[in-house]
Structure formats: structure tokens, C-alpha cells
C-alpha positions in Angstrom: 0.0 0.0 0.0 1.4 3.4 -1.0 -0.2 6.2 0.9 -0.4 9.0 -1.7 -3.2 10.6 -3.5 -2.8 8.5 -6.7 -2.2 5.3 -4.8 -1.8 2.9 -7.6 -3.5 4.9 -10.3 -0.3 5.9 -12.1 -0.3 4.3 -15.5 -3.7 2.7 -15.1 -5.9 2.5 -18.2 -9.4 4.0 -17.7 -12.5 4.0 -19.9 -14.9 6.7 -18.8 -18.3 7.1 -20.3 -20.2 10.4 -20.2 -16.7 12.0 -20.1 -17.8 15.4 -21.5 -20.6 15.9 -19.0 -20.5 18.1 -15.9 -19.4 15.3 -13.6 -17.5 13.2 -16.2 -15.2 16.0 -17.3 -14.0 16.4 -13.7 -13.5 12.7 -13.3 -11.4 12.7 -16.5 -9.3 15.6 -15.3 -8.7 14.0 -11.9 -7.7 10.6 -13.4 -5.2 12.3 -15.7 -3.8 14.4 -12.8 -3.3 11.1 -10.9 -1.2 9.7 -13.8 -3.8 7.5 -15.4 -4.4 7.2 -19.1 -8.0 7.8 -20.0 -10.4 7.1 -22.9 -13.0 9.8 -22.7 -16.2 8.6 -24.2 -19.2 10.8 -25.1 -21.9 10.9 -27.7 -20.3 13.9 -29.4 -16.7 13.6 -30.7 -15.9 17.3 -30.4 -16.9 17.4 -26.8 -14.8 14.4 -25.9 -11.9 15.8 -27.8 -12.3 19.1 -25.9 -12.0 17.3 -22.6 -8.9 15.4 -23.7 -7.3 18.7 -24.8 -7.6 19.9 -21.2 -6.0 16.8 -19.6 -2.4 16.5 -18.5 -0.2 13.5 -19.1 -1.4 10.8 -21.4 -1.7 9.6 -24.0 -5.4 9.9 -23.7 -8.1 9.0 -26.2 -11.4 10.7 -27.3 -14.1 8.2 -28.3 -17.5 9.0 -29.8 -20.1 6.3 -29.4 -23.8 5.8 -28.8 -23.8 3.3 -25.9 -27.4 2.2 -26.6 -25.9 0.1 -29.4 -24.8 -2.7 -27.0 -23.8 -5.0 -29.8 -20.7 -2.8 -30.3 -19.5 -2.8 -26.7 -17.0 -5.6 -27.2 -15.5 -3.8 -30.1 -15.4 -0.6 -28.1 -13.4 -2.3 -25.3 -11.0 -3.7 -27.9 -10.5 -0.3 -29.4 -9.7 1.2 -26.0 -7.4 -1.7 -25.1 -5.6 -1.3 -28.4 -5.1 2.5 -27.9 -4.2 2.5 -24.2 -2.4 -0.9 -24.1 -5.0 -2.5 -21.8 -7.9 -1.7 -19.5 -7.9 -1.6 -15.7 -10.8 0.6 -14.7 -14.3 1.2 -16.1 -16.3 4.3 -15.0 -19.9 4.6 -16.2 -21.0 8.2 -15.8 -23.1 8.5 -19.0 -26.8 9.2 -18.2 -29.8 11.1 -19.4 -32.6 12.7 -17.3 -36.0 13.5 -18.8 -37.8 15.6 -16.2 -41.6 15.9 -16.6 -44.1 18.0 -14.5 -45.7 14.9 -13.1 -45.3 11.2 -13.3 -48.5 10.9 -15.5 -46.6 13.0 -18.1 -43.8 10.4 -18.5 -44.2 8.6 -21.9 -43.0 5.2 -22.9 -40.3 6.9 -25.0 -39.1 8.8 -21.9 -38.9 5.5 -20.0 -37.1 3.6 -22.8 -34.5 6.3 -23.4 -33.6 6.7 -19.7 -33.4 2.9 -19.1 -31.5 2.2 -22.3 -28.9 4.8 -21.6 -28.7 4.7 -17.8 -29.2 1.0 -17.0 -29.2 -1.2 -20.1 -26.1 0.2 -21.7 -24.3 0.3 -18.3 -25.0 -3.3 -17.7 -23.7 -4.5 -21.0 -20.6 -2.3 -20.9 -19.9 -3.7 -17.4 -20.4 -7.2 -18.9 -17.9 -6.4 -21.8 -15.3 -5.0 -19.5 -15.7 -7.9 -17.1 -15.0 -10.4 -19.9 -11.8 -8.5 -20.6 -10.8 -8.3 -17.0 -11.3 -12.1 -16.7 -9.3 -12.8 -19.8 -6.5 -10.4 -18.7 -6.4 -12.2 -15.3 -5.3 -9.1 -13.3 -8.5 -8.1 -11.7 -10.0 -4.7 -12.4 -12.3 -1.9 -11.1 -15.8 -0.9 -12.1 -17.5 2.2 -10.8 -21.0 3.0 -11.8 -22.9 6.3 -11.3 -26.2 6.0 -9.6 -28.2 8.9 -8.1 -29.7 9.9 -4.8 -33.0 9.2 -6.5 -32.3 5.4 -6.2 -33.3 5.6 -2.6 -35.5 8.7 -2.4 -37.5 7.7 -5.5 -36.9 11.1 -7.1 -39.6 13.6 -7.7 -42.9 12.9 -9.5 -41.6 13.7 -12.9 -38.3 11.9 -12.5 -39.6 8.6 -11.3 -38.4 6.8 -14.5 -34.9 8.2 -14.0 -34.9 7.2 -10.4 -36.0 3.7 -11.3 -33.2 3.3 -13.7 -30.7 4.5 -11.1 -32.2 2.0 -8.6 -31.4 -0.7 -11.1 -27.8 0.5 -11.1 -27.4 -0.1 -7.4 -29.0 -3.6 -7.6 -26.9 -4.5 -10.7 -23.7 -3.2 -9.0 -24.3 -5.4 -6.0 -25.0 -8.5 -8.2 -21.9 -7.9 -10.3 -19.8 -7.4 -7.2 -20.7 -10.8 -6.0 -20.3 -12.4 -9.4 -16.8 -10.9 -10.1 -15.2 -11.0 -6.6 -13.4 -14.3 -7.3 -11.9 -12.7 -10.4 -10.4 -9.9 -8.4 -12.8 -7.3 -9.9 -14.4 -4.8 -7.5 -17.7 -3.2 -8.6 -19.0 -0.1 -6.7 -21.3 2.8 -7.2 -21.1 6.5 -6.6 -24.4 8.2 -5.6 -24.3 12.0 -6.1 -26.8 14.3 -4.4 -27.3 17.7 -5.9 -24.2 18.5 -8.0 -24.2 21.8 -9.8 -24.5 20.6 -13.4 -26.6 21.4 -16.4 -28.5 18.2 -15.9 -29.6 19.3 -12.4 -30.6 22.8 -13.5 -32.4 21.8 -16.6 -36.1 22.4 -16.1 -35.7 23.6 -12.5 -36.9 27.0 -11.3 -34.9 29.2 -9.0 -37.4 28.4 -6.2 -37.0 24.7 -6.7 -33.2 24.9 -6.6 -33.4 27.0 -3.5 -35.6 24.4 -1.9 -33.1 21.7 -2.7 -30.2 23.7 -1.2 -32.3 24.4 2.0 -32.7 20.6 2.5 -28.9 20.0 2.3 -27.2 20.2 5.7 -24.0 21.6 4.1 -26.1 24.3 2.7 -24.9 24.3 -1.0 -24.8 22.4 -4.2 -21.8 20.2 -4.8 -19.2 21.4 -7.3 -18.8 18.7 -9.9 -15.1 18.3 -8.9 -16.2 17.2 -5.5 -17.6 14.0 -7.0 -14.3 13.1 -8.6 -12.5 12.2 -5.4 -15.1 9.5 -4.6 -14.5 7.9 -8.0 -10.7 8.0 -7.7 -10.9 6.6 -4.2 -12.9 3.6 -5.3 -10.5 3.1 -8.2 -7.4 3.3 -6.0 -5.5 0.9 -3.8 -7.1 2.5 -0.8 -10.4 0.8 -1.8 -9.0 -2.7 -2.5 -11.3 -4.3 0.1 -14.5 -2.5 -0.9 -16.9 -4.0 -3.3 -20.7 -3.9 -3.7 -20.8 -0.5 -2.0 -22.7 2.6 -2.9 -20.8 5.7 -1.8 -23.2 8.5 -0.9 -21.9 12.0 -1.8 -24.8 14.3 -1.0 -23.7 16.9 1.5 -25.9 15.2 4.1 -29.1 15.5 2.0 -29.4 11.7 2.1 -28.1 9.8 5.1 -28.1 6.1 5.5 
């Protein structure tokens, strides 16, 4: 065990989905600062490339892909392995939130989009990475993003989103049990109210103020404050942690 901030992350190969989002960008920058090599995946190539341009060290890789096309996940893993020389860590931060005024306004298309992106694609990418980790024979780390909504149920118009994120927690626990004998840990990070475009989209100032008032720390999280939780779970410091959901909510949710 080396007690430093990076703690085993130097030279590690990381695939990060949703890497151009508000949280994903900060995670990418943090991994790079810790000495890892990162494949930043996002739906838009230019956005992924912009994040890579900000990162230190490397070499890093920008990848554009629609993760709903699960048949291409194995080829995606192969591409990243070829470019980075291997894969040690998978972080699934890609997500979409469709917020409606009330749950009766949620359409089947809303449900399908959120479950396809948030849950289905995450499961099958976890599966593809796990196959590689098993073949590689050196273990690995998987970190999935859930949401505080997995336990609270979200708000009326975000029930479908919350349901998809509840699935992430259940899936993470099941995969942690399934992959433990292979030396692969699987954990989840559960953000509370992080100050991102996703959070603010469709929210009034009064609604945001109500959220802040419910948080004991009295503020929204800066996106960079989520990155430390991810790096911790990927580092040597978390070698004996698997199947856990790390709550990072400023005290908004306590369990």
C-alpha cells in the first residue's frame, strides 16, 4: 500500500463514459492528474476531444459512441485496449434525465430512453469490461454512477430516471458478488445535488433554493467534489471495498 493521492492509479488505463458531462469531465481531469491514461467517451466527438485537450499526461483518447448500441460494446473495449495498451478501470457516468411536470406525463419513449442509456447500456458495458478483466487475469475496477434518486424515488416527474438508477445499485451489487473471485471490484457513486446542467435543466430558482435548503452543508456540490469519490474507489485504498454505494450528497441523504 502506497499512501499517496494517486495510490496505484499511475499508469492505469481507464474507460470513462459520459466523459464530457458536468461530472464526467471532472473525473477525467482527476484521473489524468493522478497519472492514469483515460479514454473519454461521449456521444459527441468534439466534446470528448475538448476534454482530452484539457488533460495532463497521457496519452489519452477521445471516443465518440452511442452506448445504446450494445452489440458494439465488445469492439469498443477492444479499441480502448488497443489504444491504451490495456484496460484496468471502467467508470460509467453516462446518463440522461428527462424531467416531466408529473409522473403521469412520462411517456413510454421517456422511460425507454432513460433505461436504455442509464441502465441497459451500463449493464452490457460492465459485462464487456468484465470479460476483458477475466481474460486479462489481473482483476479490475468498475465504478457505476447512480443517483440519490435510487433511494428517495426522485420527484414525481423523474420517477423513471430514479427507477433506472435504482437498477444501477442492484446491478452493481450483483456484479460485485459475481466478479469478486476474479479480483474485480464493482462499486457505485451516488451524487446528491451537484451543480450541473442536468440538475438545473427544467428547474426554477425556487425549486433549486428548496433543494439547497434541504442539504445540511447548505450548498450544491461542485462537480469536482464527486471526482474524489471515484478516484478513491479506483485506487489501492479501496481494494477491500466491493458492492458498496458511496453517498456524496452533503448530508441531503443519510443512510
